[in-house]
Each structure stands twice: as C-alpha cells, then as structure tokens.
C-alpha positions as CSV (number, residue, x, y, z in Angstrom):
1,T,-5.6,-16.3,1.2
2,M,-6.5,-12.6,1.2
3,Y,-4.7,-10.1,3.4
4,I,-5.5,-6.5,4.4
5,L,-2.9,-3.8,3.9
6,Q,-3.6,-0.5,5.6
7,V,-1.9,2.7,4.4
8,E,-2.4,5.8,6.5
9,V,-0.4,8.8,5.6
10,E,-0.7,12.5,4.7
11,D,-2.6,12.7,1.4
12,R,-0.9,14.0,-1.7
13,V,-1.4,14.2,-5.4
14,G,-0.5,10.8,-6.9
15,L,-0.5,8.8,-3.7
16,L,-3.0,6.2,-4.8
17,H,-1.1,5.7,-8.1
18,D,2.3,5.4,-6.4
19,V,1.0,2.9,-3.8
20,T,-0.8,0.7,-6.3
21,Q,2.3,0.7,-8.5
22,E,4.4,-0.4,-5.5
23,L,1.9,-3.2,-4.7
24,W,2.2,-4.4,-8.3
25,A,6.0,-4.2,-8.1
26,S,5.8,-6.2,-4.9
27,E,3.9,-8.9,-6.7
28,L,0.6,-8.4,-4.9
29,T,-2.8,-8.5,-6.6
30,V,-5.3,-6.0,-5.3
31,H,-8.8,-7.5,-5.3
32,R,-10.6,-4.7,-3.5
33,A,-9.8,-1.3,-2.0
34,H,-11.4,1.2,0.3
35,I,-10.0,4.6,-0.3
36,S,-10.8,7.6,1.9
37,T,-9.4,10.9,3.1
38,S,-10.0,12.3,6.5
39,P,-11.0,16.0,7.1
40,A,-7.4,16.4,8.4
41,D,-6.1,15.5,4.9
42,T,-4.9,12.0,5.9
43,A,-5.3,9.2,3.4
44,V,-6.7,6.0,5.0
45,D,-6.6,3.3,2.4
46,L,-7.3,-0.4,2.8
47,F,-6.2,-2.9,0.2
48,Y,-7.4,-6.5,0.1
49,V,-4.5,-8.3,-1.5
50,T,-3.1,-11.8,-2.4
51,D,0.5,-12.5,-2.6
52,E,1.6,-13.9,-6.0
53,R,4.7,-15.3,-4.3
54,N,2.6,-17.1,-1.7
55,E,5.0,-15.9,1.0
56,L,2.6,-14.0,3.3
57,P,2.3,-14.0,6.3
58,A,6.0,-14.7,6.7
59,E,7.6,-11.9,8.7
60,S,10.3,-11.2,6.2
61,R,7.7,-10.8,3.4
62,V,5.6,-8.5,5.6
63,A,8.7,-6.4,6.4
64,E,9.7,-6.2,2.7
65,I,6.2,-5.0,1.6
66,S,5.9,-2.6,4.6
67,R,9.3,-1.0,3.9
68,N,8.6,-0.6,0.2
69,V,5.1,0.8,0.6
70,Q,6.1,3.2,3.4
71,R,9.0,4.5,1.3
72,T,6.6,5.1,-1.6
73,A,3.8,6.6,0.5
74,V,5.9,9.2,2.2
75,R,7.7,10.3,-0.9
76,Q,7.0,13.9,-1.7
77,F,5.3,14.9,-5.0
78,G,7.8,15.7,-7.6
79,E,10.7,13.6,-6.3
C-alpha cells in the first residue's frame, strides 16, 4: 500500500536531501515525489511512499516517522 507524506516547511538549502535521507533511514521507499516551493519560500513536498516494515498506518509508526521528519525538516543549515 502506498501512502502520501506531506512536508511543508520554510525552504532551505539541503532540505530535500535531508528529508529523503530521513525517509530512507525510516525504512520508507519513495516511489514518486512532487516538489515545489511557494512564492513565500515555503517548501511543499509530497512523497508517495511504501513502508518496508509494513507497519503503516499504525499510529505509533506514523508518530515515529512524523517526529523524525519534522526534526530533520526544521533543522537549520549548518547544524
């Protein structure tokens, strides 16, 4: 089953790289992505993923992925 993960955060250099690395570390496979940046410099990225652990849509798995991606997405460049 494929799931859609939306990441919406202030854009920064390296954001896409960092988020996709975190998805890989979370054992998700990205099958498709729609990447965009708004005129207000907000990244709005959609990732179509499957879970290699087959644990989605369990609430605990969603919370784990969300927490990890949010931490990665808001990290400032150079940290």
